[in-house]
C-alpha positions as CSV (number, residue, x, y, z in Angstrom):
1,M,-14.3,1.2,-5.9
2,I,-13.0,4.4,-7.4
3,N,-15.1,7.5,-7.8
4,N,-15.1,8.4,-11.5
5,H,-17.0,11.7,-11.2
6,Y,-15.1,14.4,-13.1
7,K,-14.6,16.5,-9.9
8,A,-12.9,13.6,-8.2
9,R,-10.4,12.9,-11.0
10,P,-7.8,15.5,-10.1
11,Y,-7.3,13.8,-6.7
12,Q,-6.7,10.2,-8.1
13,S,-3.4,8.7,-9.1
14,G,-2.2,5.4,-10.3
15,L,-5.2,4.4,-12.4
16,Q,-3.2,4.5,-15.6
17,D,-1.0,1.8,-14.1
18,A,-3.9,-0.7,-13.6
19,Y,-3.8,-4.0,-15.4
20,L,-7.6,-3.8,-15.8
21,V,-10.2,-1.2,-15.1
22,Y,-13.9,-2.1,-14.9
23,E,-16.7,0.4,-14.8
24,I,-19.5,-0.9,-12.6
25,I,-23.1,0.4,-12.2
26,V,-23.9,1.2,-8.6
27,E,-26.9,2.8,-7.0
28,G,-29.0,5.4,-8.8
29,G,-27.5,4.4,-12.2
30,I,-24.1,6.1,-11.4
31,T,-20.9,4.2,-12.0
32,R,-17.6,3.5,-10.2
33,Y,-14.3,2.1,-11.4
34,M,-12.8,-1.0,-10.0
35,A,-9.0,-1.3,-10.8
36,V,-7.0,-4.5,-10.9
37,F,-3.2,-4.1,-10.5
38,K,-0.8,-6.9,-11.5
39,D,2.8,-7.5,-10.7
40,K,4.6,-7.7,-14.0
41,D,6.7,-10.7,-12.9
42,T,3.9,-13.1,-11.8
43,E,1.0,-14.9,-13.3
44,T,-1.0,-14.4,-10.2
45,L,-3.6,-11.6,-9.7
46,K,-4.5,-10.9,-6.1
47,V,-7.6,-8.7,-6.0
48,S,-8.6,-6.8,-2.8
49,M,-11.7,-4.8,-2.9
50,R,-13.2,-2.2,-0.5
51,C,-16.2,0.1,-0.9
52,K,-18.4,2.5,0.8
53,E,-21.2,2.1,-1.8
54,N,-24.1,-0.3,-1.7
55,I,-22.3,-3.1,-3.6
56,D,-22.1,-6.7,-2.4
57,L,-18.4,-7.3,-2.9
58,A,-18.6,-10.8,-1.3
59,R,-21.0,-11.8,-4.1
60,L,-18.7,-10.3,-6.7
61,A,-15.6,-12.1,-5.3
62,A,-17.5,-15.4,-5.0
63,G,-17.9,-15.3,-8.8
64,F,-14.1,-15.6,-9.0
65,G,-13.8,-18.2,-6.2
66,G,-13.0,-15.7,-3.5
67,G,-15.0,-14.4,-0.5
68,G,-15.2,-11.8,2.2
69,H,-17.8,-9.4,3.5
70,K,-20.3,-7.1,1.7
71,K,-18.0,-4.1,1.8
72,E,-14.6,-5.9,1.9
73,A,-13.7,-8.9,-0.2
74,G,-11.0,-10.4,-2.4
75,F,-10.0,-13.2,-4.7
76,T,-6.9,-14.7,-6.4
77,I,-6.6,-15.7,-10.1
78,T,-3.6,-17.7,-11.4
79,G,-2.6,-18.3,-15.0
80,K,-5.5,-16.6,-16.8
81,S,-5.3,-14.0,-19.5
82,E,-7.2,-10.7,-19.5
83,S,-9.8,-12.2,-21.8
84,D,-10.5,-15.0,-19.3
85,I,-11.3,-12.5,-16.6
């Protein structure tokens, strides 16, 4: 998860290169970004997620057929368009 607080933005790079960016509500009503990066020469998305926040990433990954642990999880998607995700 990527901190989207305005004070953190000057220290971030590469977000503009993301294939998809999701804004997810976390504890206390604040939000974080989750970025998905895709190789331009493949139809496969490999998503690896890590967080320090109180988010169950294993549950999120399970929704896409993946798995992992509460603070570290991942999944793979093949042959789907952005609208399918």
